[in-house]
N, C-alpha and C positions, 0 to 999 in steps of 0.2 A: 602540462599534459593536455591532450584533446579532452574536452568535456565528455564524460560518459553519460549517455542517456539511458537511465535505468528505470524500471518500474518502481512506484513508491512501495508495492507489496513484495519486490524482489530484493533480497539481501542475503548476505552470507556471513557466518560467524566462524572464524578460524582459530583453532587452538594450536598456535605455532609451537607451543612448549611441548607438544606431543609429536612433533615432526620427526624427531630422532627415532621414535618407536614406530613410525609409519602411521600414526593416528592423527586425524584432523577432524575438526567439527565444521560442517558446512551446512548452511541453510539457504533455501531459495523458495520464496512464497509468492503466490499469485492471487488474483481476485476470484470472486465466486463465479463469474461468468466464463463459459467456455469460449476459447478464442481460436482463430485460425493461426497457422504457423507464422504468419507475418504480423506486423503491428496492427492492433485493433483497439477500439475504444470500449472500455468497460461500461456496461449499462445494466449493472446488477439491480435487482429489485430491492427497494428499501423496506424497512419496517416502520410502523407508525411512530412518529417522533424520533426516528433514528437518522443516522447519516444518510444523505441522499446526494447522488451525483447531479451535476448540472444537466447532463443529457436526460436523466430520468425526470427532472422537474419539467423540462420542455415537453417530453413525451406525455407526461400527465396533463400538462396544460392543453396539449393538442387533443386530448380525449374529449373535452367539452366543445371544441371548435367544430362548427358545422352541424350541431345538433339542435339548433333553434330553441335552446333552453330559455324559458321566460325569465327575465330579470325580476327578482322578487326577494326583498330583504327578509321576508317572513317564510320563504320557501326553501327547499333543499333539493339536491340532485345527487345521485351516487357517482363515485369514481368507478373505475373498471372492476374493482373488487367488491363493490356494493356498499361502501361506506358513504354516508350522506354528508354533504357540505352545503353551507348556505349559498344561495344563488345570487350573490352580489360580488362586488370587486374583491373584498377581503376574504370572502368564502372561497372564491375562485383561487386566490393565491394560497389559501390554506390547503385546498385540494392539491394544488400543484406541488406544494412542499410536503404533502403527506402528514399533516398535523393531526393530532388526536384529541384536541380539546373541543368537545361538542361538535358543532357544525362549523367551527372556525372562529378565531378572534377577529375583532374589528380593526380598523386602520390604526387606532390609538394603541391597542394591545400589540399589534404587529411591531410597532416602533419601540414600545416600552419593554416588551418581554421576549421577543423572538429574534431580534436582529441587533446589529451594531452598525454605526455609520461608516461610510466610505466616501472617497472622492468620486465625483461623477465619472472622471476619466478611468476609474478602476472598475466600472460596471462590467459584469460578465453575465452570461446566460444564467437565468434563475435568480438574479438579484432583482430588487424592486426600486421604483421611484414612488415614494409614499407621501401623500398629502395627509397630514396628521388627522384632520377632522373630516376629510371629504372623499379621498379616492386613492387607489393604489394601482400601479401598472407593473406588469411582470416583464422585465427586460429580457430580450432574446439575443440580440447581437448588434454590433456596430455595422452600419452600412457603408462607411467610408473610413479610410486610413486616418483621417484627421479627427475622428470622433465628434463629428458635428451632426450627423444623422444616424438614426438607429431604428430597429424594429422591436415591437413589443406586442404583448397580449393584454387584453383588457376586457372586463365584464362590467361596463357602466350602463349598458342598456341591452335590450334584446337584439341580436344574440351576442355571444362571445365573439370578439373580433381580433384579427391579426393585422396590425398596422405596420407598414414599412415606410422608410424614408422620412420619419418624423424628425423635426429639428430638436436637438437637445436644449436649445435656448428658446423654443417657441411655446405657445399655448398647447397644453396636452390634455386631451379629452375634455375640453372646455374649461379647464381650471388653470389659473395663472401659473406660469412656470416657477415663480419663486416659492410656491407652496410646497414643491416637491423636494424631498430629501432622498439621497441615494443610500440604500440600506442593503445589508447582506444577512441572510438567514444564518443563524449560528451553527446549524448542522449541515450546511451545504458543503460539498467537497468537489474539487476539480476532478474531471474524468482522467483516467490513467491510460496512457499509451503503453501497452504491454508488448513484450516480445519474448521469444524463447530464451531460457537461461543458457548462457555460454560459459564454458570452462576456461580457466586461465591458470596462471601461476603467480606466486609471490616469491621474490628472491630475498631471503633473509639478510644476506650480507650487505645489500644496498637498500633494504627497506622499500623495494619497488614492486608495485602491483603491475602485472602484465595481463591485459584483457585479451583473451583468445576469441576465436570465432567458430570453434568446434570443427575446424579443419586443419589446424596447425599454424594459422597465421595470427598476427597481432593486430588488434584494432586500436589499442591505446595503452598508455602506461601512466603511472602516478607514483611519486615518492612521498611517503608520509610515515611519521613515527621514528622511533629510535631502535638501535640494535637490541635484540632480545625481546622486543614487544610483539604482541600478537596482532596480526592484521584483521580488520573488520570492515564490512560494507553494510550500509543501511540507509533508509530514508529518515534522517534524524529530525527534519523539520516539517514533514508532511507536505512537501511541495511537489510530490510525484516523481522526484528524481533521487535516486540513491547515490551516496557518495562514500568516501572512505573514512576509516577510523582506525584506531589502534588501542591496544590494551597493555598497560604496564603490569606484568604479573607480580613485581616486587611490592607494589603498593595497591594492587587491585583497583586501578584507576582506568576508566575509559576516556579516551580523547576522540571527539567526534568532529568531523569537518563537513561543512555544507558546500565547499567549493573545491574539494580535492586538493587543498593546499594548506589553509590555516585552520587551527582548531577553533570551532565555534562554541564548544561546550565541553565540560568534563563531568564525570560522574564516578564517584567511588562506590563500588558495590561488591559485596562478597568478601572473601578473604584471600590473602596470598596463597597460591597453590591450587586455587580453584580454577575451573575452566570457564572462560567468558562465553556467553551466548548472546545472540541477537534475534529478536522475533517480534512480530506484531501480535502480541498475545490476546489483545481485546478487539482486534479488527478495526481499529480507528485509523488505519493507514499510516501510522507512524511507528518506525522501528524503535523499540526500547530494549533495555539491557536485561541480562539474566546471568546466572552463574550456576555452575555445577560442581558439587563437592564429590570428587572421585572416590574418596574414602568411604562414603556412605551411599553413593549413587543417588544423591538428592539434588533436585532442581529447585532453584530459587528464581522466580520470574517477577519482573517489575513492569508496571505500566507507566510509571512516571520517572524512571531512572533514579529512584530514591528508595521508596518503600517496597517491601515484598508483598506482592499481590497473590502469588501462588507458591506454595511449598509442596513438593511431592517427590516421592521416591519411586524410581522406575529402573528396572534392570538390575544389574549386579555390579559391585565394585570391580574396576578393571575394564568395564565396557566403555564405549565411546559415546558421548551424548550427541544427539541429532535433533534438528528442528525442521519442520516442514508442514505444509498444508496438505495432509494426506487425503482428506476427503472433500476438498474444494468448498469449504465453508467460509473462506475468507479470513480465517484465523490460523495462526501458527499453533501447533501443539508439539509435544516432545516425542522423542524416539530414542533408540539406543542401538549400538552395533557391538556384537560380540566378536572380537577379533580372533578368538580361538576356533570359531565355527564359521566365520564370515557371514553371520546372519544379522539382518536388519530387523528390528522390532519397532512397530509404529503404533502410536496411541492417538486417538481422536479426542479423548477426554482428559488427557494428562494424568491418566491413572491406569486404565486397563489396556491390554494388548489388543489392537484391532486387526493386526496383520503381521506376518513375518515372512521373510524371504531370504534365501541364501544366494549370494552373488559375489563373484570375484574369487581371489585366491589368498592364501595366507601371506601376510606381509604387505598386502595392498592397502591403500588408504580409502576409506568410505567417503563418498561424495553424494550429495543429493541436489536436485534441481528440477524445474519444469522444462525439460529438454525440448519438448514439442509444443509448448505453449497451450496445453489443453486445460490448464487451471489446476492440475494435480501435480504435487511434488512426487517425483519418482527417484530411483536410486542410480548410483553409478559407482565406479571404483577407479583407482589410479595406481598403476604399477610403478613405484619409484625407481626400480632398477632399469626400466626402459623408457620412463617418462611417457607412458601410454595411458590415455584415458579410455575407459569403457563406459558408455552411457546407455541406459535402458529406459524405454518408454512404457513398458508393461511390467516392470519389476521381475523380469524373467530373462528375456533375450536381449542381446546387445544390438542396439539400433545404430550406434555410431562408435567408431574407435579411431584414434589419431594420436600421433606423437607431438608433444608440445613441452617446451621448457628444457631445463638443464639439470644434471644431477645436483641434488640438494635443494631444489625448488620445492615449494609447498603448493599443492593444488588448491585452487579457489574456484568459485562459481558465482555468477551474477548476471543481471540483465543489463549488459553494457549498452 
């Protein structure tokens, strides 16, 4: 199949076992930053010692650039929020990484406690070249396709400087090249290219995913899993690209693929008869599994595809579980759909109802996604009798409607 380029925060969990009753579970999640309707790079603000994107590291590094801050190992200077960092090379990197330990670790602690080693050819924006006893450089980008020259930021003297065209094999800031080791901060994450959620269908008889474009056309397809299994989509390895998966309801086993073809991992979670869920419950950029017990309306959510991190009851038995980022906080939380009243109920804390809305008609299938790429999951519905999708951007009016698929298909959604 053509490789689907999906956001790491966009994914969908489908309960195919409910298809016969017109019920399906679907989730689509986005990052915290608001985006245009076309692809955009996430540049969300990090927390101290939290996950931080490469683009934010560079933005933070640039904050000290051009300020003529005196180099002084005993001095300090604030970042844009007023937190002080030591005014030397390692303090500068600490500021760029948004670390919280005092005014920042020294070059030895950076290597021993905050990073892991990588090959020089793997260097990306926000990584460092570190001389254990002497100096550290903040890598910005490669300047040539052969990876022989690069650009970096450094605070080895007054002021902070931005160097371009440096030789990866040459003397760097007056220190021998052999002193430097390529390192990666443990909490740095790649920036995510996001796009609006698109609706598609899953054909149960052939176990084929068809990726739609919200106009009735197909962008790509993939076959995965076995007959009777539940289709899933998620970013299982945190590489920023979502791929397919499947769930065997007889054994309560998830099969997850990183290449839309082979199974890269399996996870047994929940009990047979429960409904599989997929979500980024802790905001780490990786989709993990969950399960819903329809008899007790209880959600079980895992952050490691093994142990239960959250157990909560929401809604009533007979309702359909939903997952989405309803408040644009970068984390998935739960929801539920009452098919008797066609009402969606959303929770931002996995406990209380934050909002409810009625949408669609009896017998239609609930569907959720970030249809306009504004960072907020909103609702939709699918009429199985006519294979018509109805998508809303405001949880009220229909923003788009189109026919896609064939009778018996199951509606899906994802960032293709």
